[in-house]
N, C-alpha and C positions, 0 to 999 in steps of 0.2 A: 681967575678967570684961566689964565695959565694954566693953573693947579688944577682944574679940570679936563681940561685939554691934553695935559700930561697923563692923567687919569685915564682918556680916553684911549690913548695908544697903548698905553700900558695892556690894559685888555685886550685891544685888539690885538696885540702880540701875542697875548699867553693864549688866546683863542686859535690865536693861526698854528702854533705851536703845538696845541693839541689834538687840531683838526689833523695837522700832518702824522701826531702821534697815533693816532686812530686809525689813518690808513695804511701806516707802516705796520700797525698791527693787524688788518685786515688778511685772511689766507688767501691762498693762489685760488680760481675756481675760475670754470668755463659756465660763460654766458650762451642758452641757443637762443636762436634766430626768436622763439615767439616771447623770448624775456625782456627783447628788447624791443619788441616790434607785437601787439598783439593780431595786427594783420596776417602775421606769420602764424598762428595759432595751429593751425594743419600742415603746418613745413612737413612733416614725416611723413604725409600719406599723397604717393603718387599712383599714377597710371602707367604701365607696361608702356614705354614708345618714348613715353614724358620726362621731361630732364626737372632734377632737384639743383638750384643753383642758388644759395643760402650763404652768408658771413658764421663763422663761432666765432665767438668772441672770447678775449681772457679779462679777469677780474679778479681787482686785489691789490694789494700795497705794491708790489714787485713781477710788474709786468712788462719789465723792460726786457727784447730781445728773447721774447719766448718764441718756441717753436711745436707746430700743430704735429699731430700724425692719428692715424686709425690705430689704435692695441689689435683691438679682437674684429673679426667680423668682415673685415673688407673681402669686398668682391669685385671682379673685375669690372674694370669702368672706373671704380670710387676712385676720385681726387681729391685730396687735400694738399690746400698750398700753403708757402708758408704766411701769408698771412690771413689766412683761417677762411678760406674760400673753399667751399665742399661743393662738388658739382659730381651727380650722375643720372646716367639716362640707364633705368634697368629694360630688359630685353623681356622680349613674351614669351619667356619659356618657364617664369617665375608661378605663375597663377593660372589657371584653368577654367572650365565654366564649372567645375565640379565644389574646390576650394579655387573661391573667387578670390582671397585674399590671401597674401603668403609674407609675412614676418620675417624679418632683415633686423637681428638682432647688431648692432654695434656699440663698440666703447673708443670715446673720445681720448685723449689724452694730451695736455699740455706742461709743457718745461721749462721753467726759466734761468738763466744765468748761474743763481746759485744753487741748481740741484731740486728744486722745488717742484712737486707733481702734482695735476689736479686732473683725476680723470670723470669719464662723465656715459653714464649708460642710454642708447637711444633705439627705440624699436622704429624701422621705416617698414613702413606698411606698402606693401605693391599692389594694386589692385587690377584686376585683369581686364585686358580691353579684347573685347572677341575682334577679329578680322573676318572681311568677308571673303569668301570663297575666292579661291583663282582659277582660271580657265586659260589652257594650252593651244596650240594650237591642236584644232581638228583636222582628221583627215577628210574630204569631198566625200559627200553622199551620190553615190552615181545608183541612177533609177533607170529604168528600161520600162518599156511599152505593155501593159497590158501583163503587168505582174503586182504583188503584192512586194513591194517594198522594204524593207527593213534592216535602218541603220541603229546600233547600239553605240551611245556615243560614250569612247573610250574612257575607264574609270581612271587609266594614268594619264591623262590630261585634264580631268577635274582633281582638284583636291583642295582640302582646307589647313591651313597651316595651325589654327585648336585643335584639330581633328574631331569636331564636330560633323556629326551626319547630314547629309546633304539629299535635298530633292529636287527636283527637274519640275520648273513651271512653266508651260508654254503661252504665250503672249498673243492674246485672241486675234488681233488685226494682222498679224504675221502670220498667223497659219494659215498652210493655204486648203484647198476646199478637199473634205476627205482624208485629212492628212490627222496624224494623232502623234501625240506627246504624252508619255509614262511618267510618275515620278521617278522610275527606277532608270531616265534617259533614253527608254526606245521607243524613234522614231520610226512609226511604218505611214505608209503615203501608196497609196494606189490611184496611177493618174490615171486622167480620161485623156481621150484624144485630142485634145483642143490643147492641155494641159502640157500635153509631153510635147505637142510642135511648139507651143510660144515657150517653154523651158529651152527647146535645141534653138530654137528662134535666136531668144536673149543670152544663148551661151552660158547658159548657169543664172541661179539667184540666192540670195540670203536671207534662210530663215531665222530671228532672231530670239531666243529665249532668256528664261532666268535660272540662273543658279542660286538656292536659297538654303543657308544652314538653319541647323535646328538645336536649341530652341529659339536662339536670338534674332532671327530672320532676316538677317545681314543678305544682300543677293548682290548677286553680281553677274550681265547680261553677257550672252555667249553669241555667239555667230556662227549657223553652219551652213558653210555653200553646199547646194544642191547642184548635179550636173548629169546631162542626159549622157548614156553610155552608147558609143557607135563601134565600138571594138571589144575583143575578148581580151581584158586587162588581165595580168598575171594575179594572183593571192595575194592576199597581205596577212605579216605574222607581227603579231603583236607579243615582245617577251618582255614579262616581270619575275624579278626585278632585267632591269636594261643593263645587265655587264657582259660585255663581249669575252670577260675574263673572268674562270672563275677560282680561285685557291683555296682548298682544303688540305686536311690532313686525311690519312687514313681512319676509317671508320666513323665517320661523319657523312653526312647524310646532305645532300646534294638535291634543291629542289625549285627548279624552274617551270614556271606557268608559259601556256602560249595559247594566245587568242587570234583564232584564223578568221581573216575576211575577204571576202569577191566582191570588186563592184558590180560583179556579174550576176550578181545572187550568190549567197553563203551554197546553193547547193550546188552550182558549179565546180566546187571542193572534190574531188576524186578522192587525192592521197595526201598523209602526211606522218613523215617518215623522219629517219636521220642515217645519216655514215660516218663511222667513228674509226680515227684511225688507229685507235686500241683493240682488237677484239676482244679485254676481258671487258668491253661493256656490253652488258644482256640488252636485247632488243625489247624484252620485257621492262625494261627500267620506261620507257614510254608509253604513260596510261592513258587513255582514252576515256573522258567523262561526257562528253555530249558532239554533237560533228564539229564545232569549233571550237572546243576548249580539249586543250589536251597538257597531261602534266608531266615531268620527266624526274622520276624520284630515282634515286640511285645512292647507295651507302659503298664505298672500294670499300674492301677487307682489307685484314691486316698483314695479307700475301700480297695485296696489289702490287706494293711497288719490290722488287726483288732488290735482295742484298747481292751486291754494296751500297747503291745506289741511293739517293738520300731525297731522290724525288722522280718522277717521271711526265712529262707534258707531253700532249696530244691536241689534236682540235674532232671535234665536232659539228658536223654540218646537217641541221636543221633543213627540209625541205618539202615545200606544199607544190601539189601539182591540180591543178585544173581540171575540166574535158578537154580544152582545148590544147592542152601539153605545156601550158605556160607555168613559168615557175619560178617558185620565189624559195628566196636562202637563207639561212639565219647565222651567220658562222659564230662559235662560241670555243676560246679554247681553256683546254682543262691544266690544271696544275698540282698533282696529287701528291703530299710530301711523308715521307717514309714515319711513321709514328708507331711507337711501345705500348703492345698490347695487354693494358696495366690489367686486363682479366685473368688471363694467361700468368701473368709476372704474380699476379696477389694468390693464384693457386698454386704455382712453383713453391713461395716464401711459407705457403699455409703444409704445403705438404712438408716442408723442411721442418715446419715448426710442430706437425704433428708427428711425426716418427720420431725427432727426440724425445716426445715424451711419451711413445710410446717404447722405444729402449728401454726409459728410466722404470715406466708401470713393469717389462718382464724383468729387470732387475730388482725393484723392488719386490715381486713377484717368487723369483726366484731366493732373493735374501729371507723371503718370509718364510720359503720351504726351508732353509738352510737353519734359521734360527731353530726353527722345532726340531729339527734334524738332530743340533748341539744341545738340546735341555734335553731331549732321550737319555744323548749318551751319557750328559754328567748325572743322570739320577740311575742309571744302569752303574756309571764306575762307584756313586757311593755305597750303594749295595753290595760291591764286588768287594768291598778292604773288609767286612764283618766275618765273609766267610770264607776266605781266603787266608792261606801262610804260605812259607818259604823255607827251604831248610839253607842253611851256608853250611858246605864242609870242607875242612880244611886241616892246614898241619900232618902229612904224613901223605902215604900211600893210598889208594882207594883201593879196595881188591873189589869189590863189587857194591854196587847200589842196587837193593829189591824190594818192591814197595812190601806192606806186611798189613794184613790186614785183621784191627782188634777190635773186637766185639764190645759192645758193653751193655753188659742184659742187667734189668732192674727186676727186681720181684713185684717191683709197684705197674709196671708195666710189660704191655704184650709185646708190646714193637721191639725189636732188635736192633738197636744201632749198631753203624760199623763206620767205623772210622779208620781213614788210609793214612799210613805214615812212610818214613823211608827207612829201611835197613840197612846201616853201612859197616860193611866188615875190614877187616885190615887194623893196620893203627891209626887209622884216622880219628878224628875228633870232630862228633856232630854237632853242629849249633844251629839250634831253633828261633828263630825272630818271626816275632808277626809286622809283617809290614800293608802297605795299601797296597793294594793286587796293582792296580792302575798302574803305580810306580814301574811294574815289571813289567805284567804281563797288558800287552793292548798302547794306552799311550795317555801322557801326564793328564791328569785333572787340570797343572796350571794351565795346559795347550788348549785343555778344551774352554776355561773361561777366557783364556785370551783371545778364541777366537768368536766365542758368545760375544765380549764386548763388541769387538772390530765390527760384527754385522749390526750391533746394535747401533753403533756410531753412524755408520753408512748409510743405513736405512735411513735415520733422523737426518743425515744430512743432505741424502738425495732428496728425500720430501720437501727441505724446507727449499732448495735448489728449484724444484720443479713448482713446487706452488711460486715462486716467485717468478719465474721462465713462464708459465702458463699463466699470470693475470699481466705479468709485464709486456706480452706478444700478444694478449687477446683479440684485437683488433686489429686490420690489415692496414691502417694507417701506420700504426707505430714497427709492422713489419716491413714500411718502405722504410724503413730510419738506415739510415747505414749502421746503426749499432747492432741491428740484429743478428748480422754477419758474425760480427765477433763473440757476442755473448750468445750465439749459435755454439762457436768452440768452445769457447766455455765450460759453453753446460754438456757437451759433447766429453771434456775434458774431464769433467766429475764424477761421470758415469765410469770412467776405467778406475777397476780395483787394483791397490797395489799388493792384495795379500789373494790373489785368485789361485796361485796354487797350494795356498798354506790352508785354503777355505776346499780345497778340493770342491772346485765348482764343474758342472758338467758343460762343458761348452758346447755340447750338444742338445741343450735342456731346450725344451718345447713346455710353455704355458696349458695347461689344462683348459683355460678359458681365452678366450679370444677378447684383445683387445678394441675393445667396440668404442663408438665416444663415450656410450652411457656408461663402460667403465673407467674411460679416462676420467672424468667427471667427477664421478665417485672416490677418484684418487686425488685428483688437482680439480676442487670445486671451482677455480677461476678456469678452468680451457671451456671456448666457446667453438666450437663447431661449426664448420665452413655452411654449412644449410640454414644452421638457427641464426647467424651472422648477414648471411643475404635475408632471410625473412624479414627478421629485424629491421633492414637498412630499405628494404621496399616495404614497407610499413611507416 
């Protein structure tokens, strides 16, 4: 009996140890929410504006003091604390009505005290949530008797945060008789006498309508107050964008849109214009599209801010007048900052780039002509040494040197050859030696060869450096680099010839042909003319 009990205890101890060893051998891993609970199968799918709030666990044999972290893909608002509690509320700007689902890849990481780590990649799928339109404060609709009153709902007061198109839908039991609301938000109403008197007695009324986005059909109810106009009210100016201060650089474009309205009727507006503290703002910048719609389009040139100033600040007052000379104003403060004329700077750098290559082209042309000249001189020198000789007289006094003519007649020839020699009188000894004529008469053949080799070497050097320079700075972006000025000086230094005097180059030399863009491109194949570069950039 006791032996059986001892065997069972021993077996239990062995199983316990084996289980512990199996747990110790199990690697560290991340357990996601859907692995813990099947109800969390779609824990990683969330709608915009909703919150993910789940627990991430660590599994394995060594899960003591585990730290949690988001290794990659963390976005604003995501939190993962030390207990594995993951929380995130995605904003409404991730997905849209076209791309209804946005996938956010994440990589979770856990680490224990022993330095072991485990990672797990997860895709958080954010689904688009449509938001209904938003209606701001609408200016009242002032109506007059016996007049077709027209009111355009301000587009700046109605917006959709998802950038969905919106339409205006009237509520039938809210619309007065003979009134009409279009899908574009234009409200028209010609009041009868009874309607006008009732409206004046009630001191106004509200008309409700729907604003519906498309294609989701989400609606928001708006209210428009209608009042009777009993006095000459000043015009109203709506500015888009609604910015009282404009800050731009030179050569940037300002585009302001103005929408005019008058409670007494838009036809009551007579004038819309502006007054500027700067006299350099042209009146033509204000353009009239319709009677109630204007645009201010203006581009200050590079010479607007005069040196040495960095900026210029001034104010423009836009004003509208009605028939009763009632005035409405919108004041806008402008600040124009001095800017570098990049186009002019690029043209200057291009002129330096091209002029250096033109100088190299002229020098190569001149060296080419010099090469041909030296070739001809060398050929003449080689012929001269076979046909001429010199005499060297020495030892004693020479009483006279007289040329003598010796005829060499042969019976087989008709022509008589005459040969000129020198006759020396006195006690001198005459020595005849056949030497190369160019060693005594004219210049040395060795000098011709040295100059010819120098010309060939310099031509090759200039051609190589010109090709490199033309290729390296063919684009305007490379010429904007600071290295351009330094390498331009190096290239110009390479154009100077140390042997100008020996080569006898003419300082007033002019090429027979013009250094056109075509000629430069034939000599330096990577040269890019400015016109060709501009055409390619526009394309």
